[in-house]
C-alpha positions as CSV (number, residue, x, y, z in Angstrom):
1,M,-0.1,0.0,0.1
2,G,1.8,3.2,-1.1
3,F,1.5,6.6,0.3
4,P,-1.2,8.1,-1.8
5,T,-3.4,5.2,-0.8
6,S,-2.7,5.8,3.0
7,F,-3.1,9.5,2.5
8,K,-6.7,9.0,0.9
9,K,-7.8,6.7,3.8
10,L,-6.5,9.0,6.4
11,R,-8.4,11.9,4.6
12,S,-11.5,9.8,4.4
13,S,-11.6,9.1,8.2
14,F,-12.1,12.6,8.7
15,S,-14.9,15.1,7.4
16,E,-13.9,17.7,4.9
17,S,-13.9,20.2,7.6
18,G,-12.0,18.1,10.2
19,F,-9.3,17.3,7.3
20,R,-9.1,21.0,6.7
21,L,-8.3,21.7,10.5
22,L,-5.6,19.3,10.7
23,L,-3.9,20.9,7.7
24,L,-4.5,24.3,9.2
25,A,-3.3,23.3,12.6
26,V,0.4,22.5,10.8
27,L,0.2,26.1,9.4
28,V,-0.7,27.4,12.9
29,G,2.1,25.4,14.4
30,I,4.8,26.7,11.9
31,V,3.7,30.4,12.7
32,A,3.5,29.7,16.6
33,G,6.8,28.1,16.7
34,S,8.3,30.9,14.7
35,G,6.7,33.4,16.9
36,A,7.9,31.6,20.0
37,L,11.5,31.5,18.6
38,F,11.3,35.6,18.0
39,F,9.7,36.2,21.2
40,Y,12.4,33.9,22.9
41,Y,15.4,35.4,21.3
42,A,14.1,38.9,21.3
43,T,13.4,38.7,25.1
44,N,16.9,37.3,26.1
45,A,18.7,39.8,23.8
46,V,16.7,42.8,25.7
47,D,17.4,41.1,29.1
48,H,20.9,40.8,28.4
49,Q,21.2,44.3,27.2
50,M,19.1,45.9,29.9
51,L,19.7,43.7,33.0
52,G,23.0,42.1,32.1
53,R,25.0,44.8,30.6
54,L,23.4,47.7,31.9
55,G,22.2,46.7,35.5
56,N,25.1,44.5,36.0
57,Y,22.4,41.9,37.1
58,H,23.3,38.2,36.7
59,P,21.5,35.5,38.3
60,P,22.0,31.8,37.7
61,Q,21.3,30.4,34.5
62,E,18.8,27.9,33.9
63,G,19.2,24.7,32.2
64,I,22.9,24.0,33.4
65,A,23.3,21.0,36.0
66,A,25.2,22.1,39.5
67,T,28.6,21.0,40.1
68,D,30.7,20.5,43.7
69,S,31.8,24.2,43.0
70,S,28.4,25.7,42.4
71,P,27.7,28.3,45.2
72,F,25.4,27.7,48.1
73,I,23.1,30.6,48.3
74,D,22.3,31.6,51.9
75,S,22.2,35.5,51.3
76,L,19.9,37.8,49.3
77,Q,22.8,40.0,48.5
78,L,23.5,40.2,44.7
79,D,25.9,42.4,42.8
80,F,24.0,45.1,40.6
81,R,24.2,48.6,39.6
82,W,22.5,51.2,41.9
83,F,20.0,52.2,39.1
84,L,18.6,48.8,38.6
85,F,15.2,49.6,40.1
86,L,14.5,52.1,37.4
87,L,14.7,49.5,34.4
88,P,11.3,47.9,35.3
89,V,10.0,51.3,35.1
90,I,11.1,51.7,31.5
91,G,9.8,48.6,30.6
92,G,6.2,49.6,32.2
93,L,6.3,52.9,30.2
94,I,6.9,51.3,26.9
95,S,4.4,48.3,27.5
96,G,1.4,50.5,29.1
97,W,1.9,53.2,25.9
98,L,1.8,50.6,23.6
99,V,-0.9,48.4,25.2
100,Y,-3.6,50.9,25.9
101,T,-2.8,53.0,22.7
102,F,-3.3,50.3,20.2
103,A,-4.8,47.1,22.0
104,P,-6.1,47.5,25.5
105,E,-7.3,43.9,25.4
106,A,-3.3,43.0,25.3
107,E,-2.8,44.0,29.0
108,G,-2.2,41.7,31.8
109,H,-1.3,38.0,31.4
110,G,-2.4,37.2,27.9
111,T,-4.0,33.6,28.6
112,D,-7.2,35.3,30.1
113,G,-7.4,37.4,27.0
114,A,-7.6,34.0,24.8
115,L,-10.0,32.4,27.2
116,E,-12.4,35.5,26.9
117,A,-11.9,35.1,23.1
118,F,-12.9,31.5,23.2
119,H,-15.8,31.8,25.5
120,R,-17.5,35.0,24.6
121,K,-16.0,36.3,21.5
122,G,-16.6,33.6,19.0
123,G,-12.7,32.9,18.8
124,L,-12.2,36.5,17.5
125,I,-8.8,38.4,18.4
126,R,-7.9,41.6,16.6
127,S,-5.0,40.9,14.4
128,R,-3.1,43.9,16.0
129,V,-3.4,42.1,19.1
130,P,-0.5,39.5,18.8
131,L,1.8,42.2,17.4
132,V,1.2,44.6,20.4
133,K,1.2,41.9,22.9
134,T,4.8,40.7,21.6
135,I,6.6,43.8,21.7
136,A,5.1,44.9,24.9
137,S,5.9,41.6,26.6
138,I,9.5,42.0,25.3
139,A,9.8,45.3,27.0
140,T,8.2,44.1,30.3
141,I,10.3,40.8,30.6
142,G,13.3,42.1,29.2
143,T,13.6,45.1,31.8
144,G,13.1,42.7,34.7
145,G,9.3,42.4,35.1
146,S,8.5,39.4,37.2
147,A,6.3,37.7,34.5
148,G,6.6,34.7,32.0
149,R,6.4,33.9,28.3
150,E,3.4,31.5,28.6
151,G,0.6,34.4,28.4
152,P,2.1,36.3,25.8
153,I,3.0,33.4,23.5
154,A,-0.5,32.0,24.2
155,Q,-2.3,35.0,22.9
156,I,0.4,35.6,20.0
157,G,-0.3,31.8,18.9
158,A,-4.2,32.1,19.6
159,G,-4.3,35.5,17.7
160,F,-2.9,33.9,14.5
161,G,-5.4,31.0,14.7
162,S,-8.2,33.2,15.1
163,F,-6.7,35.3,12.1
164,I,-6.3,32.5,9.8
165,A,-9.8,31.2,10.6
166,T,-11.3,34.7,10.1
167,K,-9.5,35.2,6.7
168,L,-10.6,31.9,5.4
169,G,-14.2,32.4,6.4
170,L,-14.5,29.4,8.8
171,S,-17.3,28.9,10.9
172,T,-17.0,30.2,14.7
173,K,-16.3,26.6,16.0
174,D,-13.6,26.1,13.6
175,R,-12.1,29.5,14.4
176,R,-12.2,28.6,18.2
177,I,-10.3,25.0,17.7
178,L,-7.6,27.2,15.5
179,L,-7.4,29.8,18.6
180,L,-6.7,26.6,20.9
181,A,-4.0,25.0,18.5
182,G,-2.3,28.4,18.4
183,M,-2.0,28.3,22.2
184,A,-0.9,25.0,22.1
185,G,1.6,25.5,19.5
186,G,3.2,28.7,21.5
187,I,3.3,27.0,24.7
188,G,4.5,23.7,23.7
189,A,7.6,25.4,21.8
190,T,8.4,27.9,24.4
191,F,8.6,25.2,27.3
192,R,9.8,22.3,25.2
193,S,6.6,20.5,26.1
194,P,4.5,19.5,23.2
195,L,2.2,17.1,24.9
196,G,2.0,19.5,28.0
197,G,1.1,22.5,25.7
198,A,-1.5,20.6,23.9
199,L,-3.3,19.7,27.0
200,F,-3.0,23.0,28.7
201,A,-4.8,24.6,25.9
202,V,-7.8,22.4,26.0
203,E,-7.8,22.1,29.9
204,V,-7.2,25.7,31.0
205,L,-10.6,26.8,29.8
206,Y,-12.6,25.3,32.6
207,R,-12.3,25.3,36.4
208,D,-13.8,21.9,36.5
209,P,-11.8,18.8,35.4
210,E,-12.9,18.8,31.7
211,F,-11.2,19.0,28.2
212,E,-12.3,20.9,25.1
213,H,-11.9,17.4,23.3
214,E,-12.8,18.7,19.8
215,G,-9.7,20.6,19.8
216,L,-7.3,17.8,21.0
217,I,-5.9,16.5,17.8
218,P,-5.5,20.0,16.2
219,C,-3.7,21.2,19.4
220,I,-1.5,18.1,19.4
221,I,-0.6,18.6,15.6
222,S,0.0,22.4,16.2
223,S,2.1,21.4,19.3
224,I,4.3,19.0,17.7
225,V,5.1,21.5,14.6
226,A,5.9,24.2,16.7
227,F,8.0,22.2,19.1
228,S,10.0,20.8,16.3
229,L,10.7,23.9,14.7
230,F,11.6,25.5,18.1
231,G,13.9,22.8,19.1
232,T,15.6,22.5,15.5
233,V,17.0,26.5,16.3
234,A,17.0,26.6,19.7
235,G,18.1,23.1,21.0
236,W,16.4,20.0,22.4
237,E,17.6,20.2,25.7
238,P,15.1,20.6,28.7
239,L,14.1,24.2,30.0
240,L,15.7,22.9,33.5
241,A,18.3,20.4,34.4
242,T,17.7,18.3,37.2
243,P,19.1,15.5,39.4
244,H,18.0,12.0,38.5
245,F,15.0,11.8,40.9
246,R,12.8,8.7,41.8
247,F,9.8,7.6,43.9
248,D,10.2,4.2,45.4
249,H,9.1,5.2,49.2
250,P,5.3,5.3,49.2
251,R,5.3,6.2,52.9
252,E,6.3,9.8,51.6
253,L,3.2,10.0,49.9
254,V,2.0,11.5,53.3
255,L,4.3,14.5,53.0
256,F,3.5,15.2,49.4
257,G,-0.1,15.3,50.7
258,L,0.7,17.9,53.1
259,L,2.8,19.8,50.3
260,G,-0.4,20.0,48.2
261,L,-2.2,21.4,50.8
262,A,0.5,24.2,51.4
263,C,0.5,24.7,47.6
264,A,-3.2,25.3,47.7
265,L,-3.3,27.7,50.7
266,L,-0.7,29.7,49.3
267,G,-2.2,29.7,45.8
268,R,-5.2,31.1,47.5
269,F,-2.9,33.9,48.9
270,Y,-1.3,34.5,45.7
271,V,-4.7,35.0,43.8
272,K,-6.1,37.4,46.7
273,V,-3.1,39.4,46.3
274,F,-2.8,39.6,42.5
275,Y,-6.5,40.7,42.1
276,G,-6.1,42.8,45.0
277,M,-3.5,44.7,43.5
278,R,-5.4,45.1,40.2
279,D,-8.1,46.5,42.2
280,F,-5.7,49.0,43.8
281,F,-4.2,50.2,40.5
282,H,-7.6,50.6,39.0
283,R,-8.5,53.0,41.8
284,L,-5.4,54.9,41.4
285,P,-6.0,58.6,39.6
286,F,-3.5,57.9,37.0
287,P,-3.8,57.2,33.4
288,N,-4.1,53.8,32.4
289,W,-0.9,53.7,30.4
290,L,1.5,54.9,33.3
291,K,0.1,52.4,35.7
292,P,2.6,49.6,34.4
293,A,5.5,52.2,35.1
294,I,4.3,52.8,38.7
295,G,4.1,48.9,39.1
296,G,7.7,48.8,37.8
297,L,8.9,51.3,40.0
298,G,7.3,49.3,43.2
299,L,8.9,46.3,41.6
300,G,12.2,47.9,41.3
301,I,12.2,49.1,44.9
302,L,11.4,45.8,46.1
303,A,14.3,44.4,43.9
304,M,16.7,46.5,45.8
305,F,16.2,44.3,48.9
306,V,15.2,41.1,47.1
307,P,16.9,41.1,43.7
308,Q,16.0,37.5,42.9
309,I,12.6,38.6,42.2
310,L,13.6,40.2,38.7
311,G,12.7,38.3,35.2
312,S,11.4,34.6,35.2
313,G,13.5,33.6,38.0
314,Y,14.4,30.1,36.6
315,G,17.9,30.5,37.5
316,W,17.0,30.4,41.0
317,V,14.7,27.2,40.5
318,Q,17.7,25.5,39.1
319,S,19.8,26.4,42.1
320,A,17.0,25.0,44.3
321,L,16.7,21.8,42.2
322,Y,20.1,21.1,43.2
323,G,19.8,21.8,47.0
324,N,22.1,24.9,46.9
325,M,19.6,27.4,48.6
326,A,19.2,27.9,52.2
327,L,15.4,27.4,53.6
328,W,14.8,30.8,54.6
329,V,16.3,32.4,51.4
330,M,13.4,30.1,49.5
331,L,10.7,31.3,51.8
332,V,11.5,35.1,51.1
333,I,11.7,34.7,47.5
334,A,8.4,32.9,47.4
335,L,6.5,35.5,49.2
336,A,8.3,38.5,47.4
337,K,7.7,36.9,44.2
338,I,4.0,37.0,44.8
339,L,4.2,40.7,45.4
340,A,6.4,41.1,42.5
341,T,4.1,39.3,40.0
342,S,1.1,41.3,41.2
343,L,3.2,44.6,40.8
344,T,4.3,43.7,37.2
345,I,1.2,42.1,35.8
346,S,-1.6,43.6,37.8
347,S,-0.5,47.0,37.3
348,G,-1.2,46.6,33.4
349,G,2.1,45.1,32.5
350,S,2.5,42.4,29.7
351,G,3.7,38.8,30.6
352,G,2.5,35.6,32.0
353,V,1.9,34.0,35.3
354,F,3.1,30.5,34.5
355,A,6.7,31.2,34.9
356,P,6.4,33.1,38.3
357,S,4.0,30.4,39.5
358,L,6.5,27.9,38.9
359,V,9.2,29.8,40.6
360,I,6.8,30.4,43.7
361,G,6.0,26.5,43.8
362,A,9.5,25.7,43.4
363,M,10.5,27.9,46.5
364,L,7.8,26.7,48.6
365,G,8.6,23.0,47.6
366,G,12.1,23.6,48.4
367,A,11.5,25.1,51.7
368,F,8.8,22.5,52.7
369,G,11.5,19.8,51.7
370,A,14.1,21.3,53.8
371,S,11.8,21.3,56.7
372,A,10.8,17.7,56.2
373,E,14.2,16.7,56.2
374,V,14.9,18.0,59.6
375,L,11.3,17.1,61.0
376,F,10.8,13.8,59.3
377,P,14.2,12.3,58.2
378,L,12.9,8.9,57.7
379,L,10.2,9.7,55.5
380,T,12.1,12.2,53.4
381,Q,14.1,10.5,50.8
382,D,15.2,13.6,48.6
383,P,14.1,17.0,49.8
384,R,15.2,18.5,46.5
385,A,12.6,16.3,44.5
386,Y,10.1,18.6,46.7
387,V,11.0,21.6,44.3
388,L,10.1,20.0,41.2
389,I,6.8,18.9,42.9
390,G,6.1,22.1,44.3
391,M,6.2,23.8,40.9
392,A,3.6,21.6,39.5
393,G,1.2,21.5,42.7
394,F,1.4,25.1,42.9
395,F,0.5,25.8,39.5
396,A,-2.1,23.3,39.2
397,G,-3.6,24.7,42.3
398,V,-3.9,28.2,40.8
399,A,-4.6,27.2,37.1
400,N,-7.1,24.3,37.7
401,A,-5.2,22.4,35.0
402,P,-3.5,19.3,36.9
403,I,-3.0,16.9,34.2
404,A,-1.4,19.5,31.6
405,T,0.5,21.1,34.5
406,L,2.3,17.5,35.8
407,I,2.9,16.8,32.2
408,M,4.4,20.3,31.3
409,V,6.7,20.0,34.5
410,S,8.1,16.6,33.6
411,E,8.8,17.9,30.1
412,L,10.3,21.0,31.0
413,T,12.5,19.4,33.4
414,G,13.2,16.0,31.5
415,N,12.3,14.0,34.7
416,Y,9.4,11.5,34.6
417,G,10.6,9.6,37.8
418,L,8.1,11.7,40.1
419,L,4.8,11.1,38.2
420,A,3.0,9.4,41.2
421,P,3.6,12.2,43.5
422,L,3.1,14.7,41.2
423,M,-0.2,13.4,40.3
424,L,-1.2,13.4,44.0
425,V,0.1,16.9,44.7
426,C,-1.4,18.6,41.7
427,V,-5.0,16.9,42.4
428,V,-4.8,17.8,46.1
429,A,-3.8,21.3,45.3
430,M,-6.6,21.6,42.8
431,L,-9.3,20.0,45.1
432,T,-8.3,21.9,48.0
433,K,-9.4,25.4,47.0
434,R,-11.8,24.4,43.9
435,K,-13.0,27.9,43.1
436,N,-9.5,29.6,43.2
437,S,-8.1,30.3,40.2
438,I,-5.4,33.0,38.6
439,Y,-7.5,32.8,35.0
440,E,-10.3,35.2,36.0
441,K,-12.1,34.1,32.6
442,Q,-12.3,30.4,33.2
443,V,-15.7,29.1,33.6
444,A,-16.8,26.1,35.6
445,G,-17.4,23.6,32.8
446,R,-18.6,23.4,29.1
447,F,-22.1,23.9,30.3
448,D,-21.3,27.3,31.6
449,S,-19.3,28.4,28.6
450,P,-21.4,30.4,25.9
451,A,-19.3,28.8,23.3
452,H,-21.2,25.4,24.0
453,L,-24.6,27.1,24.9
454,G,-26.3,25.5,21.7
455,D,-24.8,22.0,22.5
456,F,-26.7,21.2,25.7
457,V,-30.3,22.2,24.8
458,I,-30.7,20.3,21.7
459,D,-31.8,17.4,23.1
460,V,-34.3,18.7,25.4
461,L,-36.0,20.6,22.7
462,E,-36.1,18.2,20.1
463,G,-39.6,18.1,18.7
464,I,-40.8,21.7,19.9
465,T,-41.5,24.2,17.3
466,V,-41.4,28.0,17.5
467,A,-45.2,28.1,17.3
468,D,-45.2,26.3,20.7
469,L,-43.4,29.6,22.3
470,A,-45.7,31.8,20.5
471,E,-47.2,33.2,24.0
472,K,-43.3,33.8,25.0
473,G,-42.7,36.1,22.2
474,R,-43.0,39.9,22.3
475,P,-44.6,42.1,19.6
476,P,-42.2,43.5,17.4
477,V,-41.6,47.5,17.6
478,C,-41.4,48.0,13.9
479,V,-39.6,51.3,13.0
480,P,-40.3,52.9,9.7
481,G,-37.2,53.0,7.3
482,S,-37.6,56.7,6.9
483,M,-37.6,57.5,10.4
484,T,-34.9,59.9,11.8
485,L,-32.4,59.1,14.5
486,P,-34.1,61.5,17.1
487,D,-37.7,59.8,16.7
488,I,-36.2,56.4,16.8
489,L,-34.6,57.2,20.2
490,H,-38.0,58.5,21.2
491,L,-39.8,55.4,20.0
492,I,-37.7,52.7,21.6
493,A,-37.0,54.7,24.8
494,T,-39.7,52.8,26.7
495,A,-39.6,49.6,24.3
496,K,-38.5,46.3,25.8
497,G,-36.1,44.1,23.8
498,A,-32.8,44.7,21.8
499,Y,-33.7,44.3,18.3
500,Y,-36.0,46.6,16.1
501,P,-37.2,45.4,12.4
502,V,-37.2,48.1,9.9
503,V,-40.3,48.1,7.9
504,N,-41.4,49.8,4.4
505,D,-44.4,51.6,3.8
506,V,-46.7,48.4,3.6
507,G,-45.3,47.1,7.0
508,L,-43.0,44.3,5.6
509,M,-39.4,44.1,7.2
510,T,-36.5,45.3,5.1
511,G,-33.9,45.3,7.7
512,I,-33.0,45.2,11.4
513,F,-30.8,47.0,14.1
514,S,-30.0,46.7,17.6
515,V,-29.4,49.1,20.5
516,N,-25.6,48.3,19.9
517,D,-25.9,49.6,16.2
518,I,-27.5,52.7,17.7
519,R,-24.5,53.3,20.0
520,R,-22.1,52.9,17.0
521,I,-24.0,55.7,15.1
522,L,-24.1,58.0,18.1
523,N,-20.3,57.7,18.6
524,E,-20.0,59.0,14.9
525,D,-19.9,63.0,13.9
526,I,-23.0,62.7,12.0
527,P,-26.0,65.2,12.5
528,P,-29.0,62.8,14.1
529,G,-31.4,64.4,12.0
530,L,-29.4,63.1,8.6
531,V,-29.7,59.4,9.9
532,I,-32.6,57.2,9.1
533,A,-33.5,53.9,10.2
534,E,-32.5,52.3,6.8
535,D,-28.9,53.5,7.4
536,I,-28.7,51.9,10.5
537,A,-30.2,48.5,9.7
538,T,-28.7,45.4,8.4
539,H,-30.4,44.2,5.7
540,E,-29.4,40.4,5.8
541,V,-31.9,39.4,8.4
542,M,-31.5,36.0,10.1
543,T,-35.4,34.9,10.7
544,A,-37.2,32.0,11.9
545,T,-40.7,30.4,10.9
546,P,-43.3,29.0,13.4
547,D,-43.1,25.5,11.9
548,E,-39.1,25.4,12.6
549,H,-38.0,23.4,15.3
550,L,-36.2,25.0,18.5
551,P,-32.6,23.1,18.1
552,Q,-32.4,24.6,14.8
553,I,-33.2,28.2,16.4
554,M,-30.8,27.9,19.1
555,K,-28.2,26.9,16.8
556,R,-28.8,30.0,14.8
557,L,-28.9,32.3,17.6
558,T,-25.7,30.8,18.9
559,L,-23.8,31.0,15.5
560,R,-24.2,34.8,15.2
561,N,-24.3,35.3,19.0
562,L,-27.9,36.9,18.6
563,E,-30.3,37.7,21.8
564,E,-33.4,37.9,19.6
565,I,-34.8,36.6,16.4
566,P,-37.8,37.8,14.2
567,V,-40.4,35.3,13.6
568,V,-42.0,35.7,10.1
569,D,-44.9,34.5,8.2
570,P,-43.9,31.4,6.3
571,D,-46.0,32.6,3.4
572,E,-45.0,36.2,3.4
573,P,-41.2,36.1,4.8
574,Q,-41.1,39.9,5.3
575,K,-44.2,39.9,7.6
576,V,-43.0,39.9,11.3
577,L,-45.2,37.9,13.7
578,Y,-43.2,38.4,16.9
579,M,-39.8,38.5,18.3
580,L,-38.5,35.4,20.1
581,S,-35.5,35.7,22.5
582,R,-32.6,33.6,23.5
583,R,-33.7,34.2,27.2
584,S,-37.5,32.7,26.3
585,L,-35.8,29.6,24.9
586,L,-33.5,29.1,27.7
587,A,-36.4,29.6,30.2
588,H,-38.7,26.9,28.4
589,Y,-35.4,24.7,28.2
590,A,-35.3,24.9,32.1
591,E,-38.9,24.2,32.3
592,Q,-38.5,21.3,30.3
593,V,-35.5,20.1,32.2
594,E,-37.1,20.3,35.4
595,K,-40.2,18.4,33.9
596,T,-37.9,15.6,33.1
597,R,-36.4,15.5,36.3
598,E,-39.9,15.2,38.1
599,Q,-41.0,12.4,35.5
600,M,-37.6,10.4,36.4
601,A,-38.1,10.8,40.2
602,D,-41.6,9.4,39.6
């Protein structure tokens, strides 16, 4: 059997749309991998120039195994030039001006932006966002901001996935899947974690243990391609070098379980500080573009006392993995890193929370392991292993992504000998504080996502027609096509609903407009008396007829993200009978679910 025959069989196993998605996932992976490479080298170059050469700040390097001559770190003192505290201010100024001038949705840690686009924006991300996010994040991270690469590269990859789907005119569902594929490719490449990146993209969407399973295969393909491209250029070594850890003392699971609890509690504190700091900056009477610089100043002042908080912090994790850090130093860095990350990102700076979370978790794990070795020497096999496990446990607790996190940490360290304790700690950390999340745009589960609103109502609504809900419809507020804007505003001032059919002289619908359409017109410099209803209306109207079934209507509403739909006479399609709202459909759905439950109970 030759290759062409095998290719045809592979293609026949997918639908035409599905096969197209797989091919597009390859393209998304190429772009995500290229973006990750550019972002990686550009960030390192700025970091080298600003922190290294200008600030004389040289933390330990990640990815280099410790030797007998590696120094033991028992002090916070570090050589640097006195003006080091001003460098994050520069990054904050550049980042703040770029973001709030060109793409305000690019502020913050990026992953939330991708999550919101998936759940509430039909997978749409403005094409300028990836570019703005890239430059702003390079400025923030390269000047010492306590932030990571995962958020920016997630939004960059997601932005390209959204862009290509939009340009090709794909459906909303396919656009969402390519958005996830872009996230997976960027993260898989950046952290040398192809499987972890794919799982993270489909798991981080929800607080409950659920996956966006439709996107898993495209995410895997994109992540493989991006990882391969990144590795070919930047090398194949894991991000962090580790000793050869192994797990063969089941009694130690008790201590690992306690570490999971500690990760959950500190994670709760982290989230409270993070969003408390955001609320604090929102209240400051300064322009938004200036706030990241204020946060950078706070970070720089803190760095005068704890310089280890600057940058990603992977070098300090590297030292802790080989047992070269004092217990009290690790504790101080963990707490200071929480404050530093909040000052950087919650002020509006651009960067991810993954790297800082790994550093905080590693320092907590290292301190816990050092304490356990003193208090429970018979139970503690290797205190350094707690550093690696703390990394995974802490991030799993604040991201509600235990499966992806334990795989990512294993891949980025190249160490798979601790999978059993990693699984335990990640699950304990997540379950202890179920509602705790650093990702504010996560939803509880698929049922709670607007992206899947139509998926869960179809079975219950089967067999019910639009006519059955006629009494729940509202009479249309029809607007003559020649009516001017001031008269329109007067007409709809007390009207209910959000959509208004535009009719001709004989009362037949020629278009429709919403309250949002009027808002857009009001923002333009056009005299209101010159604007008529025909100018505002959309003339391609999506309608329903009384004999159509509700699942079709729900899919139609979901596809266009509409709140209402006009129900028209099937014999005279331009004659509006009444308006049917999505709320009425959902209320009817709730009634049917309740009836079904009562019948099952009987």
